[in-house]
N, C-alpha and C positions, 0 to 999 in steps of 0.2 A: 504494500500500500504506500510505503514511503516513496518508492520509485515513481509511482503515479503522481504524487504531489510534486515531486521534483520536476518531472516532465511537464506538468501543468504550469509550474512556475516558469520554466523555460519558454513555454508558449505565451504566457502572460507578458513576460519581458519583451519577447520578440514582437508581440502585438502592439505594445506601447511604443516601441521603437518605430514600428512601421506607420503608426497613425499620427505621430508627432507632425511630420510635414503635411499630412492631410488636414489636420486641425488648423495649422498655420495658414494653409491655402484656402480655408473655409469650404472644403469639399462637403458634399452631401453627408448628412448624418448616417444615412443608410449605407453609403459606400464606406464610411469610416468604421461603423460597427461591423460591417461585413468583413473588412480587412482584419480587424482585431480578432473576430471569431475564427477567421481562417488560420491565423497564426496560433491561437490557443489550441485548436484541433491538431495542427501540424506538430505542435509541441508534444502532444500526446501520441502521435503516430510515429514520427521519425525515429525516436530513440528505441522503439520496440520492433521495428522492421529489421529482419535478420538477413539482408542481402549481403552477399560476399563481395564487398567493396569497401574502400576506405569510408569512414563515417561521414566525413565532410562531403564526399562525392555523393553518397547516399542521400544526405540532406538536400543537396542541390537538386538531384534528380527528382526526388519526391516533391520538393517545393515547385519545381518547374512543371511537372506533370499536373499537380493540383491546381495550378494557376491557369491552365488551358481553358477551362470553361469560362473563367472571368474574362479572358482575352476575347472570347467570342462575344460575351455580353457587352464589352465596350467597343464592339464592332471593329476590332483590330486596328484602332487608331494608333499610329506610331508614337504620338506624344503621350499616350497612356501605357502602351506596352513596354517602352524602354524603362521607365522607373519601376514598373511592376517586376520586370525581369531582373533588374539590378538588385532590388530588395529581396527577391526570391533567392538569388544566388548567394548574397551575403548572409541573410538570416537563415536560410536553409543550411548553409555550411556551418554556421555557428551552432544551430540546434543539433546538427549531426555531431560536431566535435564535443560540445558540452554534454550532450545526451550520452555519448559513449563514456565520457569521464565520470559523470555523476549518476547516470541512470543504469546503464548496462555496460559494465567494463569487459564483459566476455565477448562482445561483438567486435 
Protein backbone atom coordinates (compact mmCIF):
# COMPACT_ATOMS: atom_id res chain seq x y z
CA UNK A 1 0.00 0.00 0.00
CA UNK A 2 2.92 2.32 0.74
CA UNK A 3 4.14 1.96 -2.85
CA UNK A 4 0.75 3.05 -4.18
CA UNK A 5 0.83 6.21 -2.08
CA UNK A 6 4.37 7.00 -3.25
CA UNK A 7 3.30 6.46 -6.87
CA UNK A 8 0.27 8.66 -6.27
CA UNK A 9 2.58 11.33 -4.84
CA UNK A 10 4.76 11.15 -7.96
CA UNK A 11 1.68 11.68 -10.11
CA UNK A 12 0.48 14.58 -7.97
CA UNK A 13 3.87 16.32 -8.23
CA UNK A 14 4.02 15.74 -11.99
CA UNK A 15 0.47 17.03 -12.32
CA UNK A 16 1.25 20.23 -10.45
CA UNK A 17 4.39 20.79 -12.53
CA UNK A 18 2.40 20.27 -15.73
CA UNK A 19 -0.45 22.63 -14.87
CA UNK A 20 1.62 25.57 -13.59
CA UNK A 21 2.15 27.00 -17.10
CA UNK A 22 -1.48 26.23 -17.97
CA UNK A 23 -2.71 28.24 -14.99
CA UNK A 24 -0.33 31.11 -15.83
CA UNK A 25 -1.67 31.16 -19.41
CA UNK A 26 -5.28 31.11 -18.12
CA UNK A 27 -6.19 28.00 -20.09
CA UNK A 28 -9.57 26.37 -19.61
CA UNK A 29 -10.31 24.85 -16.21
CA UNK A 30 -11.35 21.63 -17.97
CA UNK A 31 -8.04 21.36 -19.83
CA UNK A 32 -6.10 22.10 -16.65
CA UNK A 33 -7.98 19.56 -14.54
CA UNK A 34 -7.71 17.01 -17.34
CA UNK A 35 -3.94 17.45 -17.56
CA UNK A 36 -3.59 17.18 -13.78
CA UNK A 37 -5.67 13.99 -13.66
CA UNK A 38 -3.69 12.57 -16.58
CA UNK A 39 -0.44 12.82 -14.61
CA UNK A 40 -1.95 11.52 -11.37
CA UNK A 41 -3.08 8.40 -13.25
CA UNK A 42 0.28 8.03 -15.01
CA UNK A 43 1.99 8.27 -11.64
CA UNK A 44 0.01 5.21 -10.63
CA UNK A 45 0.65 3.34 -13.88
CA UNK A 46 4.25 3.96 -14.97
CA UNK A 47 6.06 2.60 -11.87
CA UNK A 48 4.08 -0.66 -11.95
CA UNK A 49 4.49 -1.52 -15.64
CA UNK A 50 7.15 -4.20 -15.99
CA UNK A 51 8.45 -3.71 -19.50
CA UNK A 52 12.03 -4.77 -20.08
CA UNK A 53 13.58 -1.38 -20.77
CA UNK A 54 15.21 1.40 -18.83
CA UNK A 55 12.77 3.01 -16.41
CA UNK A 56 13.06 6.49 -17.90
CA UNK A 57 12.46 5.13 -21.44
CA UNK A 58 9.42 3.21 -20.18
CA UNK A 59 8.09 6.42 -18.62
CA UNK A 60 8.53 8.35 -21.85
CA UNK A 61 6.90 5.63 -23.99
CA UNK A 62 3.88 5.30 -21.71
CA UNK A 63 3.49 9.07 -21.39
CA UNK A 64 3.64 9.55 -25.17
CA UNK A 65 1.23 6.69 -25.87
CA UNK A 66 -1.24 8.00 -23.32
CA UNK A 67 -1.19 11.53 -24.74
CA UNK A 68 -2.20 10.38 -28.26
CA UNK A 69 -5.99 10.69 -27.66
CA UNK A 70 -5.50 14.21 -26.30
CA UNK A 71 -3.55 15.14 -29.42
CA UNK A 72 -6.52 14.09 -31.52
CA UNK A 73 -8.82 16.09 -29.27
CA UNK A 74 -6.81 19.29 -29.82
CA UNK A 75 -7.07 18.59 -33.55
CA UNK A 76 -3.34 18.03 -33.98
CA UNK A 77 -2.48 21.73 -33.76
CA UNK A 78 1.30 22.07 -33.70
CA UNK A 79 1.24 24.87 -31.11
CA UNK A 80 -0.56 22.48 -28.72
CA UNK A 81 1.27 19.27 -29.58
CA UNK A 82 4.82 20.57 -29.06
CA UNK A 83 4.42 21.58 -25.39
CA UNK A 84 2.39 18.43 -24.65
CA UNK A 85 5.10 16.25 -26.18
CA UNK A 86 7.91 18.04 -24.33
CA UNK A 87 6.15 17.80 -20.98
CA UNK A 88 5.33 14.13 -21.64
CA UNK A 89 8.97 13.34 -22.36
CA UNK A 90 10.29 15.17 -19.30
CA UNK A 91 7.63 14.18 -16.78
CA UNK A 92 7.33 10.61 -18.11
CA UNK A 93 11.09 10.12 -17.76
CA UNK A 94 11.04 11.56 -14.23
CA UNK A 95 8.15 9.36 -13.11
CA UNK A 96 9.95 6.37 -14.61
CA UNK A 97 13.21 7.17 -12.81
CA UNK A 98 11.73 8.05 -9.43
CA UNK A 99 9.20 5.24 -9.71
CA UNK A 100 12.00 2.73 -10.09
CA UNK A 101 13.91 4.26 -7.19
CA UNK A 102 11.05 4.72 -4.70
CA UNK A 103 8.25 2.42 -5.81
CA UNK A 104 9.68 -0.68 -7.48
CA UNK A 105 13.42 -1.15 -7.28
CA UNK A 106 13.24 -4.62 -8.86
CA UNK A 107 12.35 -3.31 -12.33
